[in-house]
N, C-alpha and C positions, 0 to 999 in steps of 0.2 A: 655356863646357865643350867639350872633344874631341867630336867626332862622334862619334868610335868607343866614348867612355868612354859619352857618353850612350844610344847605343844599347843598349852592354852591362846599364847601370843599366836602362832601361827592359824589356829582357829578360828582367833577373832578376828585377824588381817586378812583372812580368807573368803570374810562375808559379803555377798554383792548388797550392796547398799545403797540408799535416795544421795544421789550427787551432793556433795556437802555446799555447794553453790547454788543450789536448787533449793537444800534447805535455807540457806543467810537471807535468798531472797521474799523469804515469807518476813523475815524481820526487818525493821528499820536499826542498823547496827551504827552506831555511832564510836569516834576514838575513843570517846572518854567512858566507853561503857565498862562496866566487871560483867562478866558472863559466868554462868554454873552449867560445869557439863557433868551431869547425872549420870553414872556409870559409866564414865569417861574410856574404860578398857584401857586399849593401846594409843586411844588419844586422835580417834578418827576427827570427831569434831575438833577437838583443843586445839589441835597442830594446825587444823584451819581455817581456825577463828582467829587464833594467837596475832595475828598480823594486822586485825581492823580493828582490834579492841585494846582497851587499857590493861587489862589484868584478865586471865581466864582462871578460874578455880575449878580443875580437874578432880573430881569426888568418884571416888569408887570406894569399895569394900575389900578391895583386896591388895595389900601394900605392897605383894611383891611387882603385880602390875602397874600398880602406878611408879614405882622404881623404874620399871624397862620406859616407863612413857617420859620421867624427868630424863632419862637417858637420850632419847628418842628427838626430846626438845633440847638438850644442850649440843645433842650432835649436828642439829640446823640452826644453833647460833640464836635460839627463842628462848627469851631471858621472863616471860612475864605471863610463865604456866604454874601456879602454885598447886599443886596434888595436896589432895587431903581426903584420907582414909576417914571411914566412917559409916554410920548407918542412915538410910533417907528417913529412916521415924526421927534421929535426933544429929541433926545437920548441925556440925561444930564452928558455925559462921556467924556472925553477927546481924540483927534486924537490918533491913531495909539495906543490906551492902549490895547486893545486886540489881543491873537493869535487864538483865535477860538469864533466862534459866533454859537449858535443851536436856530434855531426857529424850534419849535414841534406845529403842529397844530394852529400856530397864525396869518401867514404872511397874509393869504385868508382876514384875517378878516380887512385891514390896508387900506386907499384907500387915497392917492393915491400910491399905492403898489411902485411905483420909487421912492418917497420920502424918505421911509421907506431903501429902500435897499440901494440908495447914503449915509443915514445916517450911518448905517451896515458898509458899505465901509469905511467908514471916522474913526469911532472907530476900525477897524482895521489896524494891525498894516502890513508890506508891506509882502507879500505871507501870509497874514492870511487866517484863512477858515471860509467859512460859509456854514454850513447842514441847508440844509431846510428839511422838514418834513411836507408834508401837503394832504390836502384831495384833489386827481384824480375830476377832474370835470365829473361827468358822467349825462347821461340823468336823471337818477332816483334823482340825487342831490339836498336835501333842502337846502336853506341856501346861501350864496354867497360861491365861489369856484373858484379857478384860478387854470385851466390845468396844468400839467406839462411843456408843451409844451410852455404856452405865461411866466412859471416863468422862464425859461429857460431862453425866449427872454429878460423878464427883467432886468434878474441877467444880461445879457453879455451889457445889456444898460446903469446899473451902475457899471459898470467898471470889472464885475468879468470875469473870465475864471471856464467853468464848466470842474471838472474835469470827474464825474460821475452820474449816474443818474440810480437809482436801485429802482425797483417797488416788495417791497416785499409781501409776500403772506399773513402776517397779516391785519388784515383790523382793521380801527380804529371804534368803532361806525356801525360796519357791512358796512363801507364804504373802497373802495379801497385807497391806499395811494401811494407816490412816497416820494423817498429822493434823494436830490438832492445837491452834494457838488461839491462847486463854491471857489474858490481862488481869495483872491484880487490879 
């Protein structure tokens, strides 16, 4: 394996995260659901939710990391994860295909955020859910951040209704996070 890719995999897999079960408790998950994992990376969300739903679309910009995720799924006997490479601003999936979209530590990277949120809205069915987990903007934050207040405003502008906003005690990379559940 390419050393750069291995380094990226190691970094992604070593991040302390909000436990997947805690994330899923916020959602009404049905076996018939089709789920979009935005910024899937090594598959933390995709691999955990796959056994509960019909299909998972693991979406990421990095084709190599998606190939690794494919291998992980096959090794675990998981056959309902479809990896999709692309840009958040132009998601190559059909309108209203999905019931749930989960964006875990990924939307803060997208510019313009409004375009990505409109795309997520487009691929969600009526009453579809979007769960955004992201870094809270703080004075000491390094790198691009979107405050929970700004994320809520952007989600509303993209046609979502905010269902719940949670500030978990769990930090990611020693930074506070928020979880916003929105409905189309």
